[in-house]
C-alpha positions in Angstrom: -31.5 -7.0 25.7 -31.5 -10.8 25.8 -29.3 -11.1 22.7 -25.9 -10.1 23.8 -23.5 -9.0 21.0 -20.6 -7.6 23.1 -17.0 -8.1 22.0 -16.5 -11.1 24.3 -19.5 -12.9 22.9 -18.4 -12.1 19.3 -14.9 -13.4 20.0 -16.3 -16.6 21.4 -18.5 -16.9 18.3 -15.4 -16.4 16.1 -13.5 -19.1 18.0 -16.4 -21.6 17.6 -16.0 -22.8 14.0 -19.1 -25.1 14.2 -21.4 -22.3 15.3 -20.0 -19.8 12.8 -20.3 -22.3 9.9 -23.9 -23.0 10.9 -24.8 -19.3 11.0 -23.1 -18.7 7.6 -25.4 -21.2 6.0 -28.3 -18.8 6.8 -28.9 -16.2 4.2 -28.7 -13.1 6.5 -25.4 -14.2 8.0 -23.3 -14.8 4.8 -20.7 -12.1 5.6 -20.7 -12.7 9.4 -16.9 -13.0 9.7 -16.2 -9.6 8.2 -19.0 -8.0 10.2 -17.7 -9.4 13.5 -14.1 -8.4 12.7 -15.2 -4.9 11.8 -17.2 -4.5 15.0 -14.4 -5.8 17.2 -11.6 -3.9 15.5 -13.4 -0.6 15.4 -14.8 -0.8 18.9 -11.3 -1.6 20.2 -9.8 1.3 18.3 -12.4 3.7 19.6 -11.9 2.4 23.2 -8.2 2.8 23.0 -8.5 6.3 21.4 -10.9 7.4 24.2 -8.6 5.9 26.8 -5.6 7.9 25.5 -7.6 11.1 25.6 -9.9 12.6 23.0 -8.7 16.1 23.8 -5.3 15.3 22.2 -6.9 14.4 18.9 -7.2 16.8 15.9 -10.7 17.7 14.6 -10.2 15.4 11.7 -9.3 12.5 14.0 -12.3 13.2 16.2 -14.6 13.1 13.2 -13.0 9.7 12.0 -13.4 8.4 15.5 -17.0 9.4 15.6 -17.7 7.8 12.2 -16.0 4.6 13.3 -18.1 4.5 16.4 -21.3 5.0 14.5 -20.3 2.3 12.0 -19.5 -0.4 14.6 -22.6 0.5 16.7 -24.8 0.2 13.5 -23.2 -3.2 12.6 -23.7 -4.4 16.1 -27.3 -3.4 16.1 -27.9 -5.1 12.7 -26.3 -8.3 13.9 -28.4 -8.2 17.1 -31.6 -7.7 15.1 -30.7 -10.6 12.7 -30.1 -12.9 15.7 -33.4 -11.9 17.3 -35.3 -12.5 14.1 -33.7 -15.9 13.8 -34.4 -16.8 17.4 -38.0 -15.8 17.2 -38.7 -17.8 14.0 -37.5 -21.2 15.3 -40.4 -21.7 17.7 -42.9 -20.5 15.1 -41.4 -23.0 12.6 -41.6 -25.8 15.1 -45.3 -25.3 15.8 -46.3 -25.0 12.1 -45.6 -28.7 11.8 -48.0 -31.6 12.7 -45.2 -33.2 14.8 -45.1 -31.1 17.9 -43.9 -34.0 20.0 -40.6 -34.3 18.2 -37.5 -32.3 19.2 -36.2 -29.4 17.2 -33.4 -31.4 15.6 -35.9 -33.9 14.2 -38.1 -31.2 12.8 -35.2 -29.4 11.1 -33.2 -32.4 9.9 -36.0 -34.9 9.0 -39.3 -33.3 8.5 -38.6 -30.1 6.5 -34.9 -29.7 5.9 -35.4 -27.8 2.7 -37.8 -25.3 4.2 -35.6 -24.6 7.2 -32.5 -24.0 5.0 -34.5 -21.6 2.9 
C-alpha cells in the first residue's frame, strides 16, 4: 500500500526523465516506458468506457474491456511488486557493507558500484 502506482504517479514518473533513466538501468525495469504507457492508456480507456455506460456495449466489447482491465491491473501489480522489491533491497545492501556511517550515495557510487548496478 505504501508504493503508489496510480495514473498520476505514473504520469509524473514519465515526465521525470532522470528518474525514468535511472530505473531503466535496473534489469527489472528495462521496458518501463511501454509498461507505464500500457497501464495508463488501458486504464483510461476502461474508465471512459465505463463512464459512457457498459450496458450500451456489445458482448464482444464487454469481453475486450474486461481483458484490457485485467491486463492493466496485472501490469500495475507487477510494477508495484518490482518497486517494492527494489525499495526493500537498498537498506539491506547498505548494511552489508563495513561502512555504515556513509550515506547511500557514497555506498552506491564509491564502495560497490558494480555490485549495485548488477
